[in-house]
C-alpha positions as a LaTeX table, in Angstrom:
\begin{tabular}{lrrr}
\hline
Residue & $x$ (\AA) & $y$ (\AA) & $z$ (\AA) \\
\hline
Unk1 & $-1.89$ & $-15.61$ & $-20.18$ \\
Unk2 & $-3.77$ & $-16.55$ & $-23.37$ \\
Unk3 & $-5.86$ & $-13.39$ & $-23.33$ \\
Unk4 & $-2.68$ & $-11.32$ & $-23.75$ \\
Unk5 & $-2.78$ & $-12.02$ & $-27.47$ \\
Unk6 & $-6.43$ & $-11.00$ & $-27.80$ \\
Unk7 & $-6.09$ & $-7.79$ & $-25.78$ \\
Unk8 & $-2.68$ & $-6.68$ & $-26.99$ \\
Unk9 & $-1.06$ & $-6.87$ & $-23.56$ \\
Unk10 & 2.58 & $-7.75$ & $-23.14$ \\
Unk11 & 4.31 & $-8.79$ & $-19.94$ \\
Unk12 & 7.33 & $-6.76$ & $-18.84$ \\
Unk13 & 10.38 & $-8.53$ & $-17.39$ \\
Unk14 & 10.10 & $-8.59$ & $-13.62$ \\
Unk15 & 11.36 & $-10.34$ & $-10.54$ \\
Unk16 & 10.00 & $-13.72$ & $-9.51$ \\
Unk17 & 8.11 & $-12.18$ & $-6.56$ \\
Unk18 & 5.30 & $-10.45$ & $-8.45$ \\
Unk19 & 3.70 & $-10.41$ & $-11.89$ \\
Unk20 & 2.77 & $-6.86$ & $-12.94$ \\
Unk21 & 1.14 & $-6.26$ & $-16.30$ \\
Unk22 & 2.33 & $-3.58$ & $-18.68$ \\
Unk23 & 0.59 & $-2.47$ & $-21.86$ \\
Unk24 & $-0.04$ & 0.50 & $-24.13$ \\
Unk25 & $-3.34$ & 2.13 & $-23.30$ \\
Unk26 & $-4.19$ & $-0.52$ & $-20.71$ \\
Unk27 & $-7.10$ & 1.47 & $-19.28$ \\
Unk28 & $-8.90$ & 1.33 & $-22.64$ \\
Unk29 & $-8.83$ & $-2.47$ & $-22.81$ \\
Unk30 & $-11.98$ & $-4.49$ & $-22.21$ \\
Unk31 & $-10.04$ & $-6.78$ & $-19.86$ \\
Unk32 & $-9.32$ & $-3.82$ & $-17.56$ \\
Unk33 & $-12.87$ & $-2.50$ & $-17.79$ \\
Unk34 & $-14.15$ & $-5.93$ & $-16.75$ \\
Unk35 & $-11.85$ & $-5.99$ & $-13.73$ \\
Unk36 & $-9.58$ & $-8.80$ & $-14.93$ \\
Unk37 & $-6.42$ & $-6.91$ & $-13.96$ \\
Unk38 & $-5.07$ & $-3.73$ & $-12.36$ \\
Unk39 & $-2.15$ & $-1.53$ & $-13.40$ \\
Unk40 & 0.21 & $-1.17$ & $-10.45$ \\
Unk41 & 3.93 & $-0.75$ & $-9.85$ \\
Unk42 & 5.65 & $-3.95$ & $-8.78$ \\
Unk43 & 6.88 & $-2.31$ & $-5.59$ \\
Unk44 & 3.29 & $-1.62$ & $-4.53$ \\
Unk45 & 2.44 & $-5.26$ & $-5.13$ \\
Unk46 & 5.37 & $-6.36$ & $-3.00$ \\
Unk47 & 4.11 & $-4.27$ & $-0.08$ \\
Unk48 & 0.80 & $-6.14$ & $-0.23$ \\
Unk49 & 2.70 & $-9.43$ & $-0.38$ \\
Unk50 & 4.78 & $-8.44$ & 2.65 \\
Unk51 & 1.64 & $-7.63$ & 4.65 \\
Unk52 & 0.90 & $-11.36$ & 4.61 \\
Unk53 & $-2.90$ & $-11.24$ & 4.49 \\
Unk54 & $-4.70$ & $-14.55$ & 3.96 \\
Unk55 & $-8.28$ & $-15.56$ & 3.10 \\
Unk56 & $-10.84$ & $-14.67$ & 5.73 \\
Unk57 & $-8.86$ & $-11.93$ & 7.45 \\
Unk58 & $-10.08$ & $-8.43$ & 8.22 \\
Unk59 & $-7.70$ & $-5.72$ & 7.00 \\
Unk60 & $-7.64$ & $-1.93$ & 7.31 \\
Unk61 & $-6.05$ & 0.12 & 4.53 \\
Unk62 & $-5.48$ & 3.20 & 6.65 \\
Unk63 & $-4.18$ & 5.47 & 3.85 \\
Unk64 & $-6.15$ & 3.95 & 1.01 \\
Unk65 & $-6.11$ & 6.76 & $-1.55$ \\
Unk66 & $-7.77$ & 5.56 & $-4.77$ \\
Unk67 & $-7.56$ & 1.97 & $-3.56$ \\
Unk68 & $-4.83$ & 0.31 & $-5.60$ \\
Unk69 & $-3.53$ & $-1.67$ & $-2.63$ \\
Unk70 & $-7.08$ & $-2.10$ & $-1.29$ \\
Unk71 & $-7.99$ & $-4.08$ & $-4.40$ \\
Unk72 & $-4.86$ & $-6.21$ & $-4.06$ \\
Unk73 & $-5.70$ & $-6.85$ & $-0.40$ \\
Unk74 & $-9.26$ & $-7.79$ & $-1.36$ \\
Unk75 & $-7.87$ & $-10.42$ & $-3.70$ \\
Unk76 & $-5.81$ & $-11.81$ & $-0.82$ \\
Unk77 & $-8.56$ & $-12.00$ & 1.82 \\
Unk78 & $-11.20$ & $-13.23$ & $-0.63$ \\
Unk79 & $-14.95$ & $-13.40$ & $-0.26$ \\
Unk80 & $-14.76$ & $-14.45$ & 3.39 \\
Unk81 & $-12.58$ & $-11.48$ & 4.33 \\
Unk82 & $-13.09$ & $-7.75$ & 4.59 \\
Unk83 & $-11.02$ & $-4.70$ & 3.65 \\
Unk84 & $-11.90$ & $-1.46$ & 5.43 \\
Unk85 & $-10.58$ & 1.67 & 3.75 \\
Unk86 & $-9.83$ & 5.10 & 5.14 \\
Unk87 & $-7.91$ & 8.17 & 4.09 \\
Unk88 & $-7.74$ & 11.48 & 5.91 \\
Unk89 & $-8.02$ & 13.13 & 2.49 \\
Unk90 & $-11.57$ & 12.07 & 1.65 \\
Unk91 & $-11.27$ & 13.35 & $-1.92$ \\
Unk92 & $-8.74$ & 10.59 & $-2.65$ \\
Unk93 & $-11.40$ & 7.97 & $-1.91$ \\
Unk94 & $-13.89$ & 9.18 & $-4.52$ \\
Unk95 & $-12.91$ & 6.57 & $-7.12$ \\
Unk96 & $-12.32$ & 3.68 & $-4.72$ \\
Unk97 & $-15.78$ & 2.08 & $-4.71$ \\
Unk98 & $-16.11$ & 2.47 & $-8.49$ \\
Unk99 & $-12.83$ & 0.58 & $-8.83$ \\
Unk100 & $-14.08$ & $-2.04$ & $-6.35$ \\
Unk101 & $-17.28$ & $-2.56$ & $-8.36$ \\
Unk102 & $-15.31$ & $-2.92$ & $-11.59$ \\
Unk103 & $-13.09$ & $-5.53$ & $-9.92$ \\
Unk104 & $-16.06$ & $-7.39$ & $-8.42$ \\
Unk105 & $-14.85$ & $-6.62$ & $-4.89$ \\
Unk106 & $-17.69$ & $-4.37$ & $-3.68$ \\
Unk107 & $-18.80$ & $-7.02$ & $-1.15$ \\
Unk108 & $-15.28$ & $-7.20$ & 0.31 \\
Unk109 & $-14.28$ & $-3.51$ & 0.38 \\
Unk110 & $-15.91$ & $-0.97$ & 2.69 \\
Unk111 & $-15.12$ & 2.74 & 2.81 \\
Unk112 & $-15.32$ & 4.13 & 6.35 \\
Unk113 & $-17.55$ & 7.18 & 6.71 \\
Unk114 & $-15.72$ & 8.76 & 9.65 \\
Unk115 & $-12.51$ & 8.54 & 11.63 \\
Unk116 & $-14.62$ & 7.57 & 14.65 \\
Unk117 & $-15.81$ & 4.40 & 12.91 \\
Unk118 & $-12.21$ & 3.60 & 12.00 \\
Unk119 & $-11.01$ & 4.05 & 15.57 \\
Unk120 & $-13.53$ & 1.44 & 16.72 \\
Unk121 & $-12.10$ & $-1.23$ & 14.41 \\
Unk122 & $-9.85$ & $-4.04$ & 15.65 \\
Unk123 & $-8.44$ & $-5.88$ & 12.66 \\
Unk124 & $-5.90$ & $-8.56$ & 11.77 \\
Unk125 & $-3.68$ & $-6.29$ & 9.66 \\
Unk126 & $-3.42$ & $-2.52$ & 9.32 \\
Unk127 & $-1.59$ & $-1.32$ & 6.22 \\
Unk128 & $-0.41$ & 2.24 & 6.63 \\
Unk129 & 0.97 & 3.44 & 3.28 \\
Unk130 & 1.58 & 6.93 & 4.59 \\
Unk131 & 1.76 & 10.22 & 2.76 \\
Unk132 & 5.41 & 10.90 & 1.94 \\
Unk133 & 7.86 & 12.82 & $-0.25$ \\
Unk134 & 7.53 & 10.22 & $-3.07$ \\
Unk135 & 11.30 & 10.37 & $-3.47$ \\
Unk136 & 11.23 & 6.72 & $-4.50$ \\
Unk137 & 9.31 & 7.55 & $-7.69$ \\
Unk138 & 11.92 & 9.79 & $-9.30$ \\
Unk139 & 12.54 & 7.29 & $-12.10$ \\
Unk140 & 8.98 & 7.95 & $-13.32$ \\
Unk141 & 8.76 & 11.60 & $-12.20$ \\
Unk142 & 12.30 & 13.03 & $-12.52$ \\
Unk143 & 11.01 & 16.61 & $-12.35$ \\
Unk144 & 10.15 & 15.98 & $-8.68$ \\
Unk145 & 13.86 & 16.18 & $-7.96$ \\
Unk146 & 13.61 & 19.95 & $-8.29$ \\
Unk147 & 10.24 & 20.17 & $-6.54$ \\
Unk148 & 11.24 & 18.26 & $-3.43$ \\
Unk149 & 11.18 & 20.54 & $-0.41$ \\
Unk150 & 13.93 & 19.47 & 1.99 \\
Unk151 & 12.25 & 20.74 & 5.16 \\
Unk152 & 8.94 & 19.18 & 4.15 \\
Unk153 & 10.54 & 15.82 & 3.42 \\
Unk154 & 12.87 & 15.63 & 6.42 \\
Unk155 & 10.83 & 17.33 & 9.16 \\
Unk156 & 7.20 & 18.09 & 8.36 \\
Unk157 & 6.30 & 14.81 & 6.66 \\
Unk158 & 7.95 & 12.59 & 9.31 \\
Unk159 & 5.92 & 14.44 & 11.95 \\
Unk160 & 2.75 & 13.77 & 9.96 \\
Unk161 & 3.73 & 10.13 & 9.49 \\
Unk162 & 4.21 & 9.70 & 13.23 \\
Unk163 & 0.72 & 11.11 & 13.83 \\
Unk164 & $-0.76$ & 8.75 & 11.24 \\
Unk165 & 0.94 & 5.72 & 12.81 \\
Unk166 & $-0.21$ & 6.74 & 16.26 \\
Unk167 & $-3.80$ & 6.63 & 15.06 \\
Unk168 & $-3.36$ & 3.44 & 13.01 \\
Unk169 & $-1.82$ & 1.33 & 15.77 \\
Unk170 & $-4.93$ & 1.41 & 17.94 \\
Unk171 & $-6.88$ & $-0.46$ & 15.22 \\
Unk172 & $-4.68$ & $-3.57$ & 15.41 \\
Unk173 & $-6.20$ & $-6.46$ & 17.36 \\
Unk174 & $-4.17$ & $-8.38$ & 19.90 \\
Unk175 & $-1.77$ & $-10.54$ & 17.91 \\
Unk176 & $-2.34$ & $-8.55$ & 14.72 \\
Unk177 & 0.12 & $-6.75$ & 12.45 \\
Unk178 & 0.79 & $-3.12$ & 11.57 \\
Unk179 & 2.65 & $-2.59$ & 8.30 \\
Unk180 & 4.13 & 0.87 & 7.66 \\
Unk181 & 5.13 & 1.77 & 4.11 \\
Unk182 & 6.27 & 4.77 & 2.07 \\
Unk183 & 7.39 & 5.35 & $-1.50$ \\
Unk184 & 10.31 & 7.34 & $-0.09$ \\
Unk185 & 14.00 & 6.55 & 0.16 \\
Unk186 & 14.74 & 9.14 & 2.86 \\
Unk187 & 15.92 & 7.83 & 6.21 \\
Unk188 & 13.92 & 10.46 & 8.09 \\
Unk189 & 10.65 & 9.16 & 6.64 \\
Unk190 & 11.57 & 5.50 & 6.92 \\
Unk191 & 13.95 & 4.09 & 9.51 \\
Unk192 & 13.63 & 7.28 & 11.56 \\
Unk193 & 9.86 & 6.96 & 11.85 \\
Unk194 & 10.11 & 3.21 & 12.53 \\
Unk195 & 12.62 & 3.84 & 15.33 \\
Unk196 & 10.36 & 6.50 & 16.86 \\
Unk197 & 7.42 & 4.07 & 16.74 \\
Unk198 & 9.37 & 1.31 & 18.51 \\
Unk199 & 10.34 & 3.73 & 21.27 \\
Unk200 & 6.85 & 5.25 & 21.54 \\
Unk201 & 5.07 & 1.88 & 21.64 \\
Unk202 & 7.47 & $-0.60$ & 23.30 \\
Unk203 & 4.61 & $-3.05$ & 23.89 \\
Unk204 & 4.30 & $-3.59$ & 20.11 \\
Unk205 & 7.12 & $-5.88$ & 19.04 \\
Unk206 & 8.74 & $-5.77$ & 15.58 \\
Unk207 & 7.53 & $-8.66$ & 13.43 \\
Unk208 & 9.15 & $-10.22$ & 10.33 \\
Unk209 & 7.63 & $-9.17$ & 7.05 \\
Unk210 & 5.66 & $-11.98$ & 5.45 \\
Unk211 & 8.19 & $-12.44$ & 2.64 \\
Unk212 & 11.32 & $-12.69$ & 4.78 \\
Unk213 & 12.99 & $-12.69$ & 8.18 \\
Unk214 & 13.52 & $-8.91$ & 8.38 \\
Unk215 & 11.03 & $-6.54$ & 9.98 \\
Unk216 & 12.21 & $-3.63$ & 7.77 \\
Unk217 & 13.09 & $-3.57$ & 4.11 \\
Unk218 & 13.97 & $-0.98$ & 1.48 \\
Unk219 & 13.14 & $-1.78$ & $-2.13$ \\
Unk220 & 15.59 & 0.03 & $-4.41$ \\
Unk221 & 14.70 & 0.86 & $-8.04$ \\
Unk222 & 18.12 & $-0.16$ & $-9.39$ \\
Unk223 & 17.72 & $-3.70$ & $-8.07$ \\
Unk224 & 14.41 & $-4.76$ & $-9.60$ \\
Unk225 & 13.30 & $-1.87$ & $-11.82$ \\
Unk226 & 10.30 & $-0.72$ & $-9.80$ \\
Unk227 & 9.72 & 2.41 & $-7.70$ \\
Unk228 & 11.60 & 2.78 & $-4.43$ \\
Unk229 & 9.68 & 1.74 & $-1.32$ \\
Unk230 & 10.25 & 1.21 & 2.38 \\
Unk231 & 8.23 & $-1.10$ & 4.62 \\
Unk232 & 8.35 & $-2.09$ & 8.26 \\
Unk233 & 6.23 & $-4.38$ & 10.41 \\
\hline
\end{tabular}
């Protein structure tokens, strides 16, 4: 990218499946302020890629947080699509629309005002990047190794994740896709929750992720240098 020289950005080595930007003080650069790029871990980008959204689709980011993946989804669906955003923790959404305006995506992204309005949606893709132990981010936050509560990670959070998925699945239209993701590497939060979902909703068939033949995948930090993630469709 020619503007790298002007802005002082440098590209970090990465896999051939995504192109994350890395730079010192990236949030102070004019290019970021003008919405030309976002700062996001490669693993997060790969989840959006695996969701398989295309121009014109309607997508629900069910656990949107500050909207990092929402912006990536907006870029995928384009001006003819729509990205609805919801998070049970409303405080996490406070910066989302400001980020959307900076990125020029305010006509694509909508923040739901209530869970009732979300429950009435029927969309092409629901991305459910659920609250989790964040055990896949230890390379960036090694101190979390000593903060990780075993009961919380292996019992309480999986129960919460199952509740989140139960609400998210009803928003998928007939023939649509539900993508479950965590930044955890714990089986209880990942394969365990996916197995529960398949048993609880046998009418919803596993579907291959958009970037491969598998319907579940774990992204390990040691393989590609990004955070650890799990995703299932």
